[in-house]
C-alpha positions in Angstrom: 3.6 -15.2 35.2 2.8 -18.0 37.7 2.3 -17.6 41.4 0.3 -19.1 44.3 -2.7 -17.7 46.1 -3.1 -18.5 49.8 -6.4 -18.2 51.6 -6.6 -18.6 55.3 -9.9 -19.3 57.0 -9.7 -18.9 60.8 -11.9 -19.3 63.8 -12.2 -16.5 66.4 -10.4 -16.6 69.8 -11.7 -17.8 73.2 -15.1 -16.2 73.8 -15.9 -14.7 77.2 -19.2 -16.4 77.9 -17.5 -19.8 77.9 -15.5 -18.6 80.9 -17.9 -16.4 82.6 -21.3 -18.2 82.6 -23.1 -15.2 84.2 -21.8 -12.6 81.7 -25.0 -12.9 79.5 -27.3 -12.3 82.4 -26.4 -8.6 82.5 -25.0 -8.0 79.0 -26.7 -5.4 76.8 -26.0 -7.7 73.8 -25.8 -11.2 75.3 -25.6 -12.7 71.8 -22.5 -10.8 70.8 -19.9 -11.9 73.4 -16.4 -10.4 73.3 -13.1 -12.3 73.6 -11.8 -13.5 76.9 -8.3 -12.1 77.7 -6.7 -15.5 76.7 -8.5 -15.2 73.3 -6.8 -11.9 72.5 -3.4 -13.4 73.4 -4.2 -16.5 71.3 -5.2 -14.4 68.3 -2.1 -12.3 68.5 0.1 -15.3 68.7 -1.7 -16.9 65.8 -1.0 -13.8 63.7 2.7 -14.0 64.7 2.8 -17.7 63.7 1.2 -16.9 60.3 3.8 -14.2 59.7 6.9 -16.2 60.8 6.0 -19.4 59.1 5.0 -18.0 55.7 7.2 -16.0 53.4 4.4 -14.0 51.8 2.1 -11.1 52.9 -1.6 -11.2 53.7 -3.2 -8.6 51.5 -6.8 -8.6 52.7 -8.7 -9.6 55.8 -12.4 -10.2 55.7 -14.2 -10.7 59.0 -17.6 -11.6 60.5 -19.3 -8.6 62.1 -19.6 -10.4 65.5 -17.4 -8.7 68.1 -15.3 -11.7 69.0 -14.3 -12.1 65.3 -13.5 -8.4 64.9 -11.4 -8.4 68.0 -9.6 -11.6 66.7 -8.9 -9.9 63.4 -7.6 -6.8 65.1 -5.1 -8.8 67.2 -4.0 -10.9 64.2 -3.5 -7.8 62.1 -1.4 -6.2 64.8 0.8 -9.3 64.9 1.3 -9.3 61.1 3.4 -6.1 61.5 6.6 -5.6 63.5 6.1 -2.9 66.2 8.2 -0.4 64.2 6.2 -1.1 60.9 3.0 0.8 61.5 4.1 4.4 62.0 6.3 4.4 58.9 4.6 2.1 56.5 2.9 3.4 53.4 -0.8 3.3 54.2 -1.6 2.1 50.7 0.5 -1.0 51.5 -1.3 -1.9 54.7 -3.4 -5.0 54.8 -6.9 -4.1 53.9 -9.8 -5.0 56.2 -13.5 -5.3 55.5 -16.6 -6.6 57.2 -18.2 -9.6 55.4 -21.7 -10.5 56.7 -21.5 -13.8 54.9 -18.9 -15.0 57.4 -21.2 -14.4 60.4 -22.4 -17.0 62.9 -25.1 -19.5 61.8 -28.4 -17.6 62.2 -30.5 -20.0 64.1 -31.1 -21.4 67.6 -28.5 -24.2 67.1 -25.7 -21.6 67.3 -27.3 -18.7 69.2 -29.6 -19.7 72.1 -33.1 -18.3 71.9 -32.6 -17.1 75.5 -30.0 -14.6 74.4 -30.9 -13.8 70.8 -32.7 -10.5 70.0 -36.5 -10.9 70.4 -37.2 -9.3 67.0 -34.6 -11.5 65.3 -32.5 -8.5 64.2 -28.8 -8.6 64.7 -27.5 -5.1 64.4 -23.9 -3.9 64.4 -22.3 -0.5 64.7 -19.8 -0.7 61.9 -17.9 2.5 62.8 -17.2 1.1 66.3 -15.9 -2.1 64.8 -13.7 -0.1 62.3 -12.2 1.8 65.2 -10.5 -1.4 66.4 -8.1 -1.2 63.5 -5.3 1.3 62.7 -6.2 4.4 60.6 -6.2 3.7 56.9 -6.5 0.0 57.2 -10.3 -0.4 56.8 -11.3 -0.6 53.1 -14.7 1.2 52.4 -14.5 0.4 48.7 -15.0 -3.3 49.0 -18.2 -4.7 47.5 -19.2 -7.5 50.0 -20.5 -10.9 48.9 -23.4 -10.5 51.4 -24.6 -6.9 51.8 -26.7 -7.7 54.9 -27.1 -10.3 57.6 -28.7 -13.6 56.7 -32.3 -14.0 58.0 -32.9 -15.5 61.4 -33.9 -19.2 61.4 -31.4 -20.0 58.6 -31.1 -23.8 58.0 -27.9 -25.6 58.8 -27.5 -26.6 55.1 -28.1 -23.0 53.9 -25.5 -21.8 56.4 -22.9 -24.2 55.1 -23.7 -23.3 51.5 -23.2 -19.6 52.5 -19.8 -20.2 54.0 -18.6 -22.1 50.9 -20.0 -19.4 48.6 -18.1 -16.7 50.5 -14.8 -18.5 50.5 -14.9 -19.3 46.8 -16.3 -15.9 45.8 -13.6 -13.9 47.7 -10.8 -16.1 46.5 -12.0 -15.8 42.9 -12.5 -12.0 43.2 -8.9 -11.5 44.4 -7.0 -14.3 42.7 -3.6 -12.6 42.9 -3.9 -11.6 46.6 -3.5 -13.6 49.8 -6.6 -13.5 52.0 -7.4 -14.1 55.7 -11.1 -14.8 56.5 -12.0 -14.7 60.2 -15.2 -16.5 61.0 -16.9 -19.0 63.5 -16.3 -22.6 64.3 -19.0 -23.9 61.9 -17.5 -21.8 59.1 -14.1 -23.4 59.7 -15.5 -26.9 59.9 -17.5 -26.4 56.7 -14.5 -25.0 54.8 -12.2 -27.9 55.9 -14.7 -30.6 55.1 -15.6 -29.1 51.7 -12.1 -28.7 50.4 -10.7 -31.9 52.1 -13.2 -34.5 51.1 -14.3 -37.5 53.0 -13.3 -36.2 56.4 -15.2 -35.7 59.7 -14.2 -32.8 61.9 -14.2 -33.8 65.6 -13.0 -30.6 67.3 -11.9 -27.1 66.3 -9.6 -25.1 68.6 -10.0 -21.4 69.1 -8.0 -19.6 66.4 -7.6 -22.8 64.4 -7.3 -22.2 60.7 -7.4 -23.9 57.3 -4.9 -22.8 54.6 -6.0 -23.2 51.0 -3.2 -22.9 48.4 -3.6 -22.9 44.6 -1.6 -22.2 41.5 -2.5 -19.0 39.6 -1.3 -18.4 36.0 -1.4 -14.8 34.7 -0.8 -13.4 31.2 -0.6 -9.8 30.3 -2.1 -8.9 33.7 -5.1 -11.2 33.4 -5.6 -14.5 35.3 -5.9 -17.2 32.7 -5.9 -20.3 34.9 -6.2 -21.4 38.5 -5.3 -24.8 39.9 -6.9 -27.1 42.5 -6.6 -26.2 46.2 -4.1 -27.9 48.4 -5.4 -28.0 52.0 -3.6 -27.8 55.3 -4.8 -27.0 58.7 -3.7 -26.0 62.2 -5.8 -26.8 65.3 -8.4 -29.1 63.8 -8.8 -32.7 64.9 -10.5 -34.8 62.3 -10.8 -38.3 61.0 -11.0 -39.8 57.5 -14.4 -41.2 56.7 -14.3 -45.0 56.4 -15.6 -46.8 53.3 -18.9 -48.1 54.6 -19.7 -51.7 53.8 -22.9 -53.1 55.3 -22.6 -56.6 56.8 -25.2 -59.0 55.4 -26.4 -60.4 58.7 -24.8 -58.7 61.7 -24.8 -55.2 63.2 -25.0 -53.6 66.6 -27.8 -51.5 68.2 -26.9 -48.7 70.6 -29.4 -47.3 73.1 -28.4 -44.2 75.1 -30.4 -43.3 78.2 -29.6 -39.8 79.3 -30.6 -37.4 82.2 -31.5 -33.8 81.5 -29.3 -30.8 82.0 -29.0 -28.4 85.0 -32.5 -27.3 86.1 -33.2 -23.8 87.1 -34.8 -24.4 90.5 -31.7 -26.0 91.9 -29.8 -22.7 91.3 -32.6 -20.3 92.0 -34.6 -21.6 95.0 -37.0 -18.7 94.8 -38.0 -19.3 91.2 -40.9 -21.6 92.1 -42.5 -19.0 94.3 -43.6 -17.0 91.2 -43.6 -19.6 88.5 -46.9 -20.5 86.7 -45.7 -24.2 86.6 -43.4 -24.6 89.6 -43.3 -28.3 89.1 -41.8 -27.9 85.5 -38.6 -25.9 85.8 -36.6 -25.1 82.6 -32.8 -25.5 82.2 -30.4 -22.7 83.1 -28.0 -21.6 80.4 -25.3 -23.8 81.7 -27.6 -26.8 81.4 -28.2 -26.0 77.7 -24.5 -25.7 77.0 -23.9 -29.0 78.8 -26.7 -30.7 76.8 -25.2 -29.4 73.5 -21.7 -30.5 74.4 -23.0 -33.9 75.5 -24.6 -34.3 72.0 -21.3 -33.4 70.4 -19.4 -35.8 72.7 -21.8 -38.7 71.8 -21.3 -38.2 68.1 -17.6 -37.6 68.2 -16.8 -40.6 70.4 -19.1 -43.2 68.7 -19.0 -42.8 65.0 -22.5 -43.9 64.3 -25.8 -42.0 63.9 -28.6 -41.7 66.3 -31.8 -42.4 64.4 -34.5 -41.7 67.0 -34.8 -39.6 70.2 -37.6 -40.2 72.8 -38.0 -37.6 75.5 -40.0 -37.1 78.7 -42.5 -34.2 78.3 -41.1 -32.2 81.1 -39.6 -28.9 79.8 -36.1 -29.5 81.2 -35.9 -32.8 79.2 -37.4 -31.4 76.0 -34.9 -28.5 76.2 -32.1 -31.0 76.7 -33.2 -33.0 73.6 -33.5 -29.7 71.6 -29.8 -28.9 72.3 -28.7 -32.4 71.6 -30.5 -32.3 68.2 -28.7 -29.0 67.6 -25.4 -30.7 68.2 -26.3 -33.6 65.9 -27.4 -31.2 63.1 -24.2 -29.3 63.2 -22.3 -32.6 63.0 -24.3 -33.9 60.0 -22.1 -35.2 57.2 -21.1 -32.4 54.9 -20.4 -34.8 51.9 -24.2 -35.5 51.6 -25.4 -32.1 50.3 -28.7 -33.5 48.9 -29.8 -35.0 52.2 -32.2 -33.0 54.4 -30.1 -33.0 57.6 -33.2 -32.5 59.7 -34.4 -36.0 58.7 -31.3 -37.7 60.1 -32.9 -38.0 63.6 -36.6 -38.2 64.6 -38.0 -37.0 67.9 -41.1 -38.1 69.8 -42.5 -37.4 73.3 -42.8 -40.5 75.5 -44.8 -40.1 78.7 -43.3 -43.3 80.0 -39.9 -41.5 80.4 -41.5 -38.8 82.7 -40.5 -38.0 86.3 -41.6 -40.3 89.1 -45.2 -39.3 89.8 -45.2 -38.9 93.6 -44.1 -36.5 96.3 -40.6 -38.1 96.5 -39.7 -36.6 93.2 -42.1 -33.6 93.0 -42.6 -31.8 96.3 -46.3 -31.4 97.4 -45.8 -27.6 97.7 -45.2 -27.2 93.9 -47.2 -30.1 92.4 -50.6 -29.4 90.8 -53.4 -29.4 93.4 -55.5 -31.7 91.3 -52.6 -34.1 90.6 -52.9 -33.4 86.8 -49.6 -32.7 85.0 -50.7 -31.1 81.7 -48.3 -30.3 78.8 -48.8 -28.3 75.7 -47.2 -30.7 73.2 -47.3 -28.2 70.3 -45.2 -25.7 72.4 -42.7 -28.5 73.2 -42.5 -29.6 69.6 -41.8 -26.0 68.5 -38.4 -26.3 70.2 -37.2 -28.5 67.4 -36.5 -27.7 63.8 -39.3 -28.2 61.3 -39.5 -31.9 60.2 -37.7 -33.4 63.2 -40.8 -34.3 65.3 -42.3 -37.7 64.2 -46.1 -37.6 64.7 -46.5 -41.2 63.4 -44.8 -42.8 66.5 -47.1 -45.0 68.6 -46.0 -44.2 72.2 -45.5 -46.9 74.9 -47.5 -44.7 77.4 -50.3 -42.7 75.8 -50.8 -40.5 78.9 -49.1 -39.5 82.1 -48.9 -42.1 84.9 -51.3 -41.5 87.8 -50.2 -39.3 90.7 -48.9 -41.1 93.8 -47.2 -43.8 91.7 -45.0 -46.1 93.8 -41.2 -46.3 93.5 -41.5 -49.9 92.4 -44.1 -49.0 89.7 -42.0 -46.2 88.4 -38.9 -48.4 88.1 -40.9 -51.0 86.3 -42.2 -48.3 84.0 -38.7 -47.1 83.1 -37.4 -50.6 82.4 -40.5 -51.4 80.3 -40.0 -48.3 78.2 -36.3 -48.9 77.5 -36.9 -52.6 76.6 -40.0 -51.9 74.5 -38.4 -49.1 72.5 -35.2 -51.0 71.9 -37.1 -54.1 70.7 -39.5 -52.0 68.6 -36.6 -50.4 66.6 -33.9 -53.2 66.7 -32.0 -51.9 63.7 -31.9 -48.2 64.8 -29.8 -46.4 67.4 -31.9 -44.6 70.1 -31.4 -41.8 72.6 -33.9 -41.7 75.5 -33.9 -38.5 77.6 -35.3 -38.8 81.0 -34.8 -37.9 84.7 -32.2 -38.9 87.3 -34.4 -41.7 88.6 -34.8 -43.1 85.1 -31.1 -43.2 84.5 -30.3 -44.7 87.8 -33.0 -47.4 87.3 -31.7 -48.2 83.8 -28.1 -48.5 84.9 -28.9 -50.8 87.9 -31.4 -52.9 85.9 -28.9 -53.7 83.1 -25.7 -53.6 85.1 -26.5 -56.0 87.9 -25.3 -55.9 91.5 -24.5 -52.2 91.5 -25.5 -49.3 93.7 -25.8 -45.8 92.2 -24.6 -43.0 94.5 -24.8 -40.0 92.2 -25.9 -39.1 88.7 -24.5 -36.0 87.0 -26.7 -33.7 84.8 -26.5 -35.0 81.2 -25.0 -38.3 82.4 -25.9 -41.3 80.2 -25.9 -45.1 80.0 -25.0 -46.8 76.7 -26.6 -50.2 76.0 -25.0 -52.0 73.1 -26.1 -55.4 71.7 -25.6 -57.5 68.6 -28.5 -57.8 66.2 -28.5 -60.7 63.8 -31.0 -60.6 60.9 -31.6 -63.3 58.3 -34.5 -63.7 55.9 -36.5 -61.1 57.8 -35.9 -62.8 61.2 -34.1 -60.8 63.9 -32.1 -62.3 66.8 -30.6 -60.1 69.5 -27.8 -60.6 71.9 -27.2 -59.5 75.5 -26.5 -55.9 76.3 -23.0 -54.6 77.0 -23.3 -51.6 79.4 -21.1 -48.5 79.7 -21.8 -45.2 81.3 -20.6 -41.6 81.6 -21.3 -39.4 84.6 -22.6 -42.0 87.1 -20.9 -42.7 90.4 -21.6 -46.2 91.6 -20.2 -49.1 93.5 -20.4 -52.9 93.1 -22.5 -54.7 95.6 -20.7 -57.1 97.9 -21.4 -60.8 97.2 -22.3 -62.5 100.5 -21.3 -66.1 100.9 -23.3 -68.0 103.6 -21.3 -70.7 105.2 -23.0 -73.8 106.7 -22.7 -73.9 110.4 
C-alpha cells in the first residue's frame, strides 16, 4: 500500500521577553521565557490552519522542553480538534505528545545571553508541569526520545545544526506511516528548511512559521519497503535562492562598515557609576545586546556578502556589541558548507585607535581614572568571542591607548586615519569597525562632505563602498560611495559670495 508521510517543523509563537524588555530582570528563569498573549493566539490559529488546509491527521507532536515551545504545542493541539471532539474522542486516537530534548534551543551564548543563562550551565525542566498543559491521555510516556538529555552548554553552531537535522530525520524514519509535528526554535526551522531545500538562504522566520516535508511511503505486508525524496513547502519563511557565484577576473567591491555600540547601561541607570569598579567603562543593557544582534542580522540579510574582519574599540560596550554581531553572523553562516568551520568566517581584533575620545568631553572627570590610565584586560575581552574568532596575528594601527586630554581635532584625525589605513590594508576584504558615537559621526562627515550630523542612534552605521581593480598583483581603488543607517544629518548650505 502506498501513502504519503507529512512532517511539519514549526517555530514557537511570540515570546514575552521581546515585548517586555524588563521581564527578565525579575524572572526566576530568565532564560525560559513564556509566550506573549499574541503568541498563544498565533499558535492556535496556526493549528487551525494546519487542520483546515490539510485532509490528514497529525498523529504525533514532538516539542522542545522550553516553555514557549510547550505552550505553542498546547495551543496548536487544542486547535487540531473541534471544541466538541475532546470530551468524546477515544483517548487512544488522540494525537500523542512527547518532549524531545534534541529540538531545544541552541545551547550557547549566541542564542541565550550569558546574562540570563544559568550560572552552572544546567537547564532544568519540570516535565510533569509541562505535561499538565495538555489534555489527559495525550502525553505519551512510552516514547524513546532521540536525545535523552539536554545538549551540553557551549554547543557549537555546527553541532546544533547537525542535531536538528538528526532529530528530524530520526523521528520521520522511526514513524514513517505517521504524520508528525515538531515544535522547535527559529534556528531549528531555518536549518530544516535550508537542509531540505538546497541552495537557499533564509532571511527571516516568522513566529509559528513552519516547513512541511512530504514524502512517498510504500508498504508491503505491514512493513515499509521504500520511502521517496522529500517535497518541501513552507509558510512564514522569507528566503532567497543562492546565486551561482562567478568571481570577476579584475573587478570587485570592498565594503567597510563603521558602527556605533549598543545601548550603554549608565544612560539608563544613572546611579550605576557610583558603585562600579570601572565607572568609565559601562557595559550594554540587555536591550543594547538585542539591538546589536539584530543589526548584525540586518547587515547580512540586506547586503548578501560576507564580513571578513571586525575591528573593535577595547571599551566593554563596543566589545559586547561586536560579540553579539559575531553571534548573528555565525547563525547566518551558509548551511550548504558543512565542512567549513563557521567560526573562521570572520576574524576579530582589538584596535585601540577606535577607542572613545580621550578627554573630559567624552568621559566625565568624575568617573575617569585618576591617573589618566585606561587599562583593559584583553584576555577577558577576547573570551566574549567563540574560540578561534580572535586573530592574534593582526598588527594594530594603534598599539596602545591615546594619551589622556586628547584634543577633538586629534581624535577626529585618529578615527579617519584608522578607517583609511584598515581599508587600504585589506582592500579585498569587507570590514566592520565598531567604535563610539564620535567615531561614527567623524567617519560620516569625513567621507560624506558638507554635512552636519545631529544625532547618532545606538548601533547606527556608515557603509563605505568602493570599486577595487586588481591586475597582475597591482590594486587600484575607486572613490567611496557612502550610505548610512541610523544617522540624522543635514546638508550644509553652500554660500555664494557676490562681488560688491
